[in-house]
C-alpha positions in Angstrom: 14.9 -4.0 15.7 14.6 -4.8 12.0 13.6 -1.9 9.8 10.3 -2.0 8.0 10.0 -3.1 4.4 8.3 -5.6 2.1 9.0 -8.7 0.1 7.3 -10.6 -2.7 6.1 -14.1 -1.8 5.6 -17.0 -4.1 2.3 -17.2 -5.9 1.4 -19.0 -9.1 -0.3 -16.1 -10.9 -0.7 -13.0 -8.8 1.5 -10.6 -6.8 1.6 -11.9 -3.2 3.2 -9.4 -0.8 4.3 -9.3 2.8 4.9 -5.8 4.3 6.2 -5.2 7.8 7.2 -2.5 10.2 7.5 -1.6 13.8 3.7 -1.0 14.0 0.6 -1.3 11.9 0.9 2.2 10.4 4.4 1.4 9.1 3.3 -1.9 7.7 0.5 -0.2 5.8 3.0 2.4 4.4 5.2 -0.4 3.1 2.2 -2.2 1.7 1.4 0.8 -0.4 5.0 1.2 -1.5 5.1 -2.5 -2.5 2.0 -2.1 -4.6 3.5 0.7 -6.6 6.8 -1.2 -6.9 4.8 -3.9 -8.7 3.8 -1.2 -11.2 7.0 0.9 -11.6 10.4 1.6 -10.1 9.4 3.7 -7.0 13.0 5.0 -6.7 12.3 7.1 -9.8 9.1 8.6 -8.4 9.7 12.0 -6.9 7.6 13.3 -4.0 6.4 16.4 -5.9 2.7 16.2 -5.0 1.3 15.6 -1.5 -2.2 14.1 -1.3 -4.4 13.5 1.7 -6.1 10.1 1.9 -8.7 9.1 4.4 -10.5 5.7 4.4 -12.5 3.6 6.9 -13.0 -0.1 7.3 -15.0 -2.3 9.7 -11.8 -4.2 10.6 -8.1 -4.0 9.9 -8.4 -6.2 6.8 -11.1 -4.0 5.3 -9.0 -0.9 6.2 -6.0 -2.3 4.3 -8.2 -3.1 1.4 -9.7 0.4 1.3 -6.2 2.1 1.7 -4.6 0.2 -1.2 -7.8 0.4 -3.4 -8.0 4.1 -2.9 -4.4 4.5 -4.0 -4.9 2.2 -7.0 -8.0 4.2 -7.9 -5.9 7.4 -7.9 -3.4 5.7 -10.1 -6.1 4.9 -12.6 -8.2 8.0 -12.4 -5.5 10.7 -11.9 -2.5 8.9 -13.5 -0.5 9.3 -10.2 2.3 7.1 -8.9 3.5 7.4 -5.3 6.7 6.5 -3.5 6.3 7.8 0.0 3.5 7.3 2.5 2.6 8.3 6.1 -0.5 7.0 7.9 -2.1 7.1 11.3 -4.8 4.5 12.2 -7.4 5.0 14.9 -10.2 2.8 16.3 -13.7 4.2 15.9 -17.2 3.1 16.9 -17.7 1.6 13.5 -14.2 0.0 13.1 -11.1 1.8 12.0 -10.1 5.0 10.3 -6.9 5.7 8.4 -5.7 9.2 7.8 -2.7 9.4 5.5 -0.6 11.2 3.1 0.9 10.0 -0.2 3.6 11.7 -2.1 4.3 11.2 -5.7 3.9 12.6 -9.2 2.0 12.1 -12.4 3.1 8.9 -14.2 5.5 9.7 -17.0 6.4 6.7 -19.3 9.7 8.3 -20.2 10.7 8.5 -16.5 8.8 5.6 -14.8 9.3 2.2 -16.3 6.0 0.2 -16.7 6.1 -3.1 -15.0 3.0 -5.1 -14.2 -0.5 -3.7 -14.3 -2.4 -4.1 -11.0 -6.1 -4.7 -11.6 -7.3 -4.9 -8.0 -6.5 -5.5 -4.4 -8.0 -8.8 -3.1 -8.8 -10.4 0.3 -7.1 -13.6 -1.0 -4.5 -14.8 1.6 -4.8 -11.5 3.5 -3.3 -11.7 7.0 -2.6 -9.0 9.6 -0.4 -9.9 12.5 0.6 -7.6 15.3 3.2 -8.4 18.0 5.1 -6.3 20.4 7.3 -4.0 18.2 6.3 -5.5 14.9 3.4 -5.7 12.5 3.1 -7.7 9.3 0.4 -7.6 6.6 0.1 -10.0 3.7 -2.1 -9.5 0.7 -2.6 -10.5 -3.0 -2.8 -8.1 -5.9 -4.8 -9.2 -9.0 -2.4 -8.6 -11.9 
């Protein structure tokens, strides 16, 4: 079984990402890590602060959008960068709920190199595929 992770796909002007794992939860965790990797070197982000994150979406695509958008909001509003994530996803009557944790620290330009600013998460080219023992999500970040 291949380990989870992410890779950057070709796109003319945006950040196009494919994240994968043994299940949907792990793919969502790597999607978040990939988004922060666009912004900084996540290997330099220490897991000093643990934050709870809970979002809901009417379908899995909306859930991915809400998850990444909430983390991006926290980056902008609280100046936080994250490097470690753990999520659980459950089906609800209205759609899906994600309960997660994100570990990181306040952005420090002396410690965390600035890369590319992410303006927004988009539905452009978004795909979610689940197979036995593997889940893959693809999405585009507006940079």
